[in-house]
N, C-alpha and C positions, 0 to 999 in steps of 0.2 A: 811517201815510202822511205823508210830506213834504212839506212845502210852498213852493217855493221863486216867488220873485216875481221876472218879467221885466218892466222897470218903464222905461215912457216919461218922461224929465225933459224940462219945459219950463221953460228959465228965464224971464224976465222979460221978454225978447221974447218974443213968438210966432212966431215962425220962427229961435230959437233953439233945437231939442228936442234929444235922446237918445231912445236906446233900451238901457234896461242891463238883466240880469240878476242879480238878487241870489236869496242872496247868488253870487259870482259862481261859488264855484266848489262843485261836488253830488259828494259821495262815497254813491255807491250798491253792493247787490250783486245778485246775479245773483235774477231770483225780484222781491226788490222792488219796492214801485211807489211814486211822487214825483208833485208836481206842479209846474206853473207858472204863473204870472201875470204876466200883461203891465198895466204902470201907466202909465200919464200924471200929471206931477206939475207943480202951477200951469197947469196949460192954460186959455183964454182961446178962446171963441167955437168948441170943436170941434163940426163940423157930420156928422164919418162918418170911417170908416176902415177901409184895406184892406191885408192884413198877410200873409205866407205865413211859418211856420216851417219850417226844413231840421232834420233829425235824423240819425242814423244808423239807418237801418234793422233792419241787423244785429244792433245791439246795443239800440235801443229800439224798443217799441210803445206808438203812441198810443190810450190806450182812450178819453177823452169830452174833450168840450168845454165849460167852464161859462164862461156870462154872467160881467163883468166888473161892478164896481159902477156905471162910469162908460157904461155902457149899460143899465140894470135900469127904466129907464122904462121904463111900461107901453104905450107907444105907437112904443118905443126898437126899429130892427129889429137882429138879430143873429142870422147867418148863420154857419156853420161845417159843413167839411170835413175826415173825415181821411181821406190815404193811405199807407197804413201800407206798401205794396208799393213806392211812389217814397220812402217817408221825407218826407211835408211832411202840414202841416194848414194848414188856410188859415180867417182871417175877415173875414170884410166887414160892415160897423152904418152904418146911420144915426142919427143923432140927431134924437130930433121937437122937441127945444128946445135952446139951443146948452150944450154942457158947457164948466163950469167947475171950478178945481181941479185935487183928486189926486185917482186913482183907478188900477182897474183897467179892463181892455179886460176883458181875462178870463183862463180859466185852464183850464192840460191837463193832465189826469192820463196818467202812463206807467209801462209796466213795463217793469223791463230783463231782457233775454234772455240778454245775454253776463257770462261771470264776467269779464272784461276790458272794459269800459264804457268806454273813455277814447274822448273826443270832445268837441264843443262844439253847445252851441243857435244857431240863425246865422237873424236875422230877415230876409226878404228881400222884396221887389216890396210894400216898407211907404207906405204913402199915407194924410197926412193931413189932412183935408178942412174948412177953415171953415166956417161956418155962413152966415155975412154973404154978401150978393149983390151982385159976383159970387165963386162961391166962389174959395178959392184953398187949393193945397197948399202944406204946411208941410215945410220939409227939416230929414231928421232924422237922426243920427247913431248909424249901428248900435254895440251892444257888445254880444261875443256873452257865451253864458254857459258853464261847462266841466261836463260831466260824466264821474265817476271812478271806480275802485274806492274801498271802503275802503280806506287807506293800511297801512305795513307795518307794526304793533306790537310782536312780537317774533321770535324766532326760536327753533324747539325743536329738539335735536341728538340725532340715537341713536343709539349707538355702540357696539360691544360691549362686554364689560366688560374684555376685556382686550386688549392689541397686544402682538404681537411685535415687539420695535425691530429697524428696517431693512425690515422687511416690512408689506406693503398690504394693510389692511382698509377695506371699506365702512362707510359712516356714512349716515344720511339727516338731511338739514336741512330743515326746512319750514320758512316764511312763514305766520304770523297775522297776522289785524289785531285788534281792539279786541277783536270780540268772540268772542276763539278760534274762528274759523274760518277757515280756510286762505286765505291772499291770494291766491288763485288768481292773480289780475294783477298780481299779484311775477314781474317777470325779472331784478332789480339780481344787482349782482357783490357780494359779497361778502367778508372775508378773512379769512382764517384763522389764530387766535395759539393758542399753548400755554404755560401757565406753564414746561414743566419740557422743556430741547430745543428741538427744530425741527419743523417741520409742513410735508411738501410733498403737494403743491401749497399753495401761500398765499396764492391765492385762487381760488374759483368763481364762476360763475355759475349762477344757476339760473331753474327755467323754469317757468313757471307754478304760481311758489311753491314747487316741490318738488324736491326733487336729491337719488340716490343715488350716492355715489363713492367711490373707494378714496384713501385717506388712507398717507400713513406719516409713523410716530412713532419717536422716535431715542435718547430719552431714558428708562431703566428706572426705577421708580417710579411714583405715584399723579400724572399729569397732567391738568389742565383745559382744555377746546379749547373753545375760544370764537370764535364767529363772527359778525362785525360787517358792520352795512351800510355800502358802500364811502361813502354820501352821507349816512347817517345815522346816528344816536347805537345803532340799535337795534341788541341781542344776544340772542345766547344763548349756553349755554353746557351742557355735557351732562362730567364725570370718568368716566375710565377709569384702566387702570391698565397699566401698558409693564414688558412681562419682558425680557429681557438678549435677544439673539439669541447663535447658534452661538459658540464661542470660534472666534475668525481668529487671532493675536496672542497672545503669553506676552512680561509685561513681570518684570524683577527689578529687585526695591531694596534695599537703594542701589545705583545701577546701577557705581558706582567709590567703591570707600573706601582708605584708608591706614589702616595699623594696625601696630602691635609686634608682636613672633616670640612676645610673652609675654598675647599680648588675644587675645579670640575679637570674631566675629562673626556677628549673628541676620540669613540674607537670609528677605524677604517675595515672593510670586510672587502677580502677577493675570494675569488671564486676561481680553480685550477684544475685543469683537464690532466686526462690522463699522460701528459706529452709533457708537462711544468710548466703549460702557458700561465697566468695567471690577468686577470683582469680585474678592478672596483666595481661590487654590486652593492647594490644596498638591502641593507639584512634588517631585519625587527629583531631588536636587541630588550635581551632583562636581565635586571641582576637579582640578588638573594640577600643582599643590604636591606637590614631590618625596617631600617628609616632614610636610606639612600632612594633617589629617585631615577630614570631616563628621560630623557628629554629629545626622540629619536634616537642619535647617536651618540650620545653630551649625556655623561657621567654626572652626576653631582650627588656626590658621599653623604653618610650619614654615619654611621655609629661606626667608631675604632674597631678594625678588624681585619679578618683577610677575607674577599668577599669573590664572588668568580659573578662575572659577566659574561653571558652568552647571547652570540648570536644566530639567528635560523634564517637561513635563505632558500626556499625551497622545501628540499628534503634533509635538505643536508644543516649543519650547526656546525663550530666553535666555541671553544671558552676562553677568555682569559682572568687573569687573576688579577685581585688589586689588592696593595697590601694601603689600609686608612689609616692615617696617625692623625696624633689629635691637632685639632685647630687653634688657633689664636685665642688667647682665656679672656672671656668676658665677664666673669663675675668671679669670686672665692665665697667658698661657704666652710664652715668648722660643724666638726660632728664629736661629741652628739650636741645637736643646737639647745639642747636646755638637759639639765641633769640638780639632781640630789644629793648632796652625802654629806655625811656629818663631819666634825672637826677633825675625828681620827683621820679620816680617807685622804685617798690623793685621786685622781683623776687626769688618764693622759687626753687628749687634745690630736683630731688630724685635720688637716687642713686641705681643701680640694680645691682647683680650678675648674670650667665647666667652658666649655668653648659653643660657639651657636647651636650646634646641636645635642647637645642636652651630655657630650660625652666628659667625662671627668678625667681628673686623673691628680693623685699625692703629691704635694705638693709641703709636704709637713716638714721636712727638713730645711727648707730655704725657708721656710714663712719666718716671723717674728710674733711672739706671745705676749702678750700681757695682761696682767690681771688688775683691776680696780680695786680688790683687797686681798689681801692673802698676797701670794708668793710663785713665781713660773719659775719651772727649771727646763728647759729647751720648752717641750710644748706639755709636760706636766704640770697642773697645779696643783698646790698644798693650801687647805684654806685656812684663815684666822679666826676670825669674827662670825658670830654668827649673824647670816642674812641671805637677801638676795646680792651677787656681783655680778658684772659685767666680763668676760673674756676676749677678748680683741688681739683678730691673728691679721699681721699685712703682710701682704706676699706684693713686687714690685710695686703698681702703684693702685695696689687693690686691698680691701679691709674687706673683713664679715667679725661681725662678734654673736657669742654665744652667751647664756644666762645660768648660772647656777646657784643654786639655795643652800647653804649648809644651815643644817641644823646641829646642837650640840649633841652630844654624847650621848642616850641612853643610860637612866639611873632608875627609871621608877615606870611602875605603870599606876593608873590609877582606871577602874568599872566604875560606872553607873549604875546605879539600884534596878534592878531587874524582876520582877513582879512575877504572879505566877500564868503558864504558857500552856498553848496547846500542843499539843503532838504533831509535826507536820506542818507548822503553819509557822510562818516567818515573825519575827519581833525585834525590835530595835536593841542595838546592842552601842554603847558610847565606850572607849579606849580612847586613854591620852598618856601619851607618851612622855616622861617629864625626865632634864636633864637634874643632876644632883643640885643644880640652882631654880629649877621649875623651871626652866625654859624649854619650849617645846624640841623634843626628839625627834628624829627619823630614823625609823626601822623597818623589817619586815619580821609581823609576828603570824607564831600558831593560836589558835584557841582550842583548849578539850572541854570538853563537859565528862561527869562521871560517867556517861553511859557508853561514851566515846560515839555517839551519832550526831555530831555536832559537822552543819551547813553553813558558811566554809569553813576551810581548815587552818589557809592561809591570807593573809594580808596585809597591805603594808597603809603604814601609818604615818603620817607628817605631822608630828604631834598631836590631833586633838584625829579620831575617826568617829563616825558616825555610821552605822552599814545595818543591815538584816543578816541574822540567823535564824536556825533552824534547828531545831531539837526531835530526832528520830524515836524518842521512847518515852515512855511514861514515867512519873517518880520526883520525888524528888534528886535538885542535881546544881551543880553550879558550874560557872565559865572558869576558866584559867587562862589568861594570857600569856605567853612567854615567846620571849627573846635572847638566845643562849641561854645562860644562867638566870638571868631576870626575867619573874614571872610575877602574876598577883591576879588573885581567884576571888573573882565577884560572890556576893551575897547568896544562900542558898535560895530554889524556890522550888514551886510545885508545875512539873510537865504532868497534865493531866491527859486523857484518851479526845476525841472528839465527840460531842455527842452531835447526832443526829437525830435530829425528831421526826415520826412516821409522816405526822398531817400538821396542819394550823395550829391543832389543839396540843401537840408537845412544844410551840415553838419557845426558848428563851433566851433573854435582854439582857446584857448584864455589863458594868453596872449599871446599876440604874437607883438612882441616878449617876451620873460623873461628876467624882468628886478628886479636881488634880492632887489634894495635898491629903487623897487616901489613895492615891492610883498611881502604878511609875508608869502605866500603859496610856498614852495619850490616844483610848478610842474606847468607840463602846460595840460588843459583842452579839451579831444577832445568827443564832443559831437555828437554820430553818431550811426545811426540806429543799431537795434541790428542783430547781425551774421556777423559786417563786420571783417574782418584780416587789423590789422594796422601793417605796417612797416615803420620804422624811419632808417634814411641812415645817411651817412658822406655824404659830396659834393664830394667826389671821390668816393661814390658809398659804400662803406663798412656796411654793415646792424650792427647796435648798438643794437636794442631793438624793439622787434615785441610782438605784442598781438593779439591773434585768439580767435575767434569768442566775441565778444565786446556785455556787455549789456550795451544800454544806452550811458552814462557817463563814459571814463577812462581816468584816470590821470596817465600823464606821470612825474613818479618821480625824470624826467632830469636823469636816469643812465642807463647804460647802462644791458645786460644780465646775468652780475656777479655780479648787485647790485653796481656800483662804478660810483661814480659822474664825468657826461660829461661833458667837458672843454667848455668854451665861443666857438661860432662860429654859423656858419650856418648850416643846418638838413632842408631834404628832406623825406617827409613823405607819402606812399603812404597806398591807401585805397583800398579796394578791398573788391566786393559786386555782386554776384550772374551775372557773367564775368564784370562787369563793375569795369573802374578803375580810383580814381581822388589822382591827387597830389598835393603837396604844401611845399612851404617854413616856417621852422620858424627859428627864432631868439633865441640865449640863451646870456645872457650878465649876466657875473656872478658880 
C-alpha cells in the first residue's frame, strides 16, 4: 500500500499556513489501495482542527481513518466520519495541550474502484483553532492532490502476418503501463507510421487503452508499423509483410529509344498495382516496323522511321516508341542507273547508300562523280560525243556506276514505204530519226494521219523504230511523224474497210502470189468467216503454220510455227469450218 501525505504547512507566522498533498500526483490501478496523511508543519499553539476531505465516490472508496502524530496524546480528542455514499471523510479533533512543530493530523486509507481514477482530493471546511484564550481561527490556503491511473508505458501492436497492398486489414493496438497491465485509462491519440510506403489512416484514438481498426498499407515488402503517442515518446511496433495488389497497369522500358537498323534492343515490362508497386512480368511483344522483327522481348529493327513496340500482359498493354535510323552503309547505287539523252541535254545523277535492311539515304552531296566521256559538274553530266558512256560515283570506300547513251540532235525523219492497209488492222511502220550528219538521233515523236485516228500517237525513237500502228477510217491517207518543229510525212496509201466473207465460198487470199519486190507489206491476208481453222502446208504436205478460230482477217507473216521466215515456193492452204473444207495454192517469191 502506498502512503500519500496531505501536508499543512505553517510558516513562521502563526496565521500564514497552507495545506498540501504530498506527493502532489498519485498513480493507482483499479483494486489497489493507498493512504492520505494530513500534516501541519512548524505549527504553534494548535488547539484543535476541523476539516472535510472530498473525493470522487465513483473512483474511490474510503476504508479507514487513522489519528496523526499531532493528535496522539492520551487526552487528545479525535473524531472521524466516513461517508462513501456522498464522497467525503471528516476529522474533528481537539488538543489537551498546545500542539507545536510538524506532524500529521491524520491519515485516510482508500481503495481504487475505477479503471480510470482521474480526479482530485480536496480539503474543505478547514478550521484550525489556537489553544490560547480567546481561541483564534488560523487562515489556511488549500492545495489539493491528484489521483491518476498509472501512465502509458508502451504500446503493443497485433497485426496479421501479411497485408495486401491497397486493401485494409485489421490490427489491434493496446496501451500498457509499466507493470504490463492494460492502461485502461489511456484514451489518447496515436500516430501510425511505416518504414516502407505509407499507412492510412495516419492517426487513431484509443478508447480505454485498446482499439481494433482497419489500416491500409501500400508498399510491398517487409514493413514495420510504429504506433507513437502524440504527446509522449511512448511507442510500439509490429512487423508484417505486404504483398502486392492485383496488376492494374503495365509499363514498358525503355519507353522510348533511338537505334540504328543494325542494332537490337531488349525491352522489359513491369506490372503495377493501384498502390504503385511494380514487378517484372513476361509479356508478349509486337511491333509495326514493316521489315523489323521481334524475338521474345528483343526488337531487331528494319525500316528507318518511328515505330511502336506493343507489350501485352493478360488484359493490359503498354507501348514504347522507337526511332530507327540508318545502319552502316553496305552498298552504293546511282539513279538513274541508265539513261538516254541527246548531245544538247544534261542529266543530274543522285547517289544513295543502302544498309543491310535496304534503307537508303542520299549521299549525292558527298559523293564524287566522274564520266569516261563528256564532263561532270558535281553530279550533273554534260555529254560530248555520241555513244554509250559510264558515269562513276564514289563515296568513302564504295563505288557505283550508271550507263548513259548519247544521241545526236534530231535534224530529220525518215519513214519507210507503206502499202495499202485495212481499217482497224495493225500494220508495221519504220521511222528513222537522224542528226544533220546522218547519225541516229533520240527523240519522242507524235504520229498523225489525215483522218486523225492513228494509234498509237506517241513513240520514243532511239535512232530507228519499227513498230505497228492502226488506222481507224477508210480512205487515202498518209502518216506524219513530228517532234517539235521537225516532221516528215509518209507516202500516200489507201485504207479500206475489212471484207467479211459470209461463207467459205466468199474467201479471199491476197496478194497471191506474194512478191517482195512489189509489196511493202511482208504478209499474205486471208479474209475468212469467223471461227475457221487455217493450215498452211508445203507442196510435200508438211505443216508449217496454222491458225485456230480465225476472226475475220488473218495475216500470215510468211513464217513458220517457230516464227522463222519461209523460203520462196508454192504452198497449200486448208480452210475448215463446220465440217466443210476449202483448199488452194499460194506462191511466195522473195
